N, C-alpha and C positions, 0 to 999 in steps of 0.2 A: 504494500500500500504506500502511496506517495506521501500520505500524511504522517507516516512513521519514519520517513527518511528526510534528512536535511541535505539538500544538494549544495555542497560547498563550492562547486564550480561556478555557480551563479553569483557568488559573493564577491563584490568588487571593492567594497569599503573595508576598512580595518576593524570596524565595529558595527554590529547590527543587533536589533532587538527582535526576538521571535516569541510569539504567543500563539499557542495552539490548544484546542480542545479536541480530544480524541475519544470516541466511544470506547467504553471499557471492554466490549467484546472484540475490539480490533486487536487487542493484545493477546497473543497466544501464550497463555500461562499454562505450563505443564507442571503444576504443583498441587499437592493435596493440602498445602498449608493455607492457601487463601484463594479467593476468586475476586477479581476486580468488579465492583458493582457501580454502575453509573459512569458518567463521563470522567475523564482524566484531564486536569488542567495543567498545562506545561508552559512556563514562562521563563525565558533566560536571555542573557546577553551573550553574544558570540564575539570573541576577540580573535582576529586573524593575525598571525605572525608567520609569514611565508607559507609553509605547508602545515603549520600547527594551528589548531583551533581550540580555544579555551571557552568552555560553556559554563556560565555561572548563573544559577537560577534556582527555581523550586518546582516541585511537582506536588500536586494536590489531588487526592482521590479518596475513595472509600473502599476498604477491603472487607469482604465477607469472610469470617473465620469461624472456627469451632473452639469453644472453651475447652481447655485441656483438663479441667476438673469436673465440670458438669455436662460436657458435650453439647451444650446449648449453642445455637448459632448467634453470632453478634457481629456488629459492624465496627471496624476500627478506622477512624479517620486518619488520613496520612497527609502531612504537610512537611515535606522534607526538602531542605536546601541541598544543593550539590555544586561542586566545583571540580570539573573534569577536564583534563588536557587530552586532546585527541591528536595522535600522530599518524602519519601514513603507515599502512600495514607493510611491514618489511617481509620480503620473500625469504630472507635468511633467518631461519629459526634456530635457536640454540638447542642443543641436545643435552640430556642428562639433568641432574638436579641444579636448580637455580634458586638462590636465596632471594626472597621477596623483600624489597626495601619499602619504606613508608611511601615513597613517591609512586611506587607501582600500584598502590591502591587508588590513586587519583589519576591514573593514566590509562587511556584506552586507545584503540586503534580503529581507523576507518579504511575502507577500500572503495574503489570505483567512484571516487569523488562524492561519496555519500556517507553521512553519519547516521547510524541506526538509532533513532530516538526511542523506538520500542524497547530495545535492549537497555538503554539508559534508564527508562522508567521502571522496567522490571528489576534492575539492579537496586534501584532506590527502594522499591517495595520490599525486596528480600532483606535489605538492611534495616528497614523500619519495622518489619514483622518481629514480634517478640519470640524468643525461643520457647517460652511457655505461655501461649495466649490465654488470657483470662477475661471472662465477660465483665467482671468487676474485681476489685482488689479484695472484697469481702466474700467472694464466692466460696461456698461451703462444700461444693462438689457433690458426688454421689455417695450413698451409703454403700460400704463394701459388702454388706450382708444381703440387702434386698434390691439395691440399685435405685432407690428413691432419690430424686433430686432434692437435696437438703435445702436449696434456696426456695423451693415451692412449698415445702412443709416437712414436718418431722415424721419419722417412721417409728414403729414399735420395736425395733431391733435393740438388743442389749449391746451397748458399745463396749462391754467389758471383755477383755481378752486376757487369758491367763497363760503365762509361759509354762508349757508342759514340764520344763526342767525344774520349775519351782513348785510343782504340784505336791511333792513330798513335804515341803515346808508348810504348805497350806494345810495339809492333813495333820501334821504335827501340831500346828497352831490350834486346830479344832479339837484335838484330843486333850489338850491341856486346859 
């Protein structure tokens, strides 16, 4: 899709402002972690320096996720700033192990005179998504005995668990 590509061959000035709104279903998300719901707003400044392009801006969207405690669906609003330097893709790839430097995390590559904005947005979404998504900080999760959502109501399960290794001591306590 042309809305997901930034054609840098058309850029004549050293600085440009780009603002786009992309439908969420235009992004091919192959993740069970989240789904993009609704439109994605992308606004950034492009600074050109020879063959290098620096994109500074923000991406705003809503991600549909599943709570890791209670399994309830919830929407996570995303408003992430980014600052990425794009370099032309090199045909010479290094082989073997390479140590990643801090600058490597803010550097990306483009080819065919186009920057893939879809990839940029997805990277920002993955960085914004929490490792353990929660619907609320106070989420009580599911009962391990019956599976009742503790946020919706209490269950009648006994929350007491006795370590079988200490059962002998419990019996000794009852005998005395």
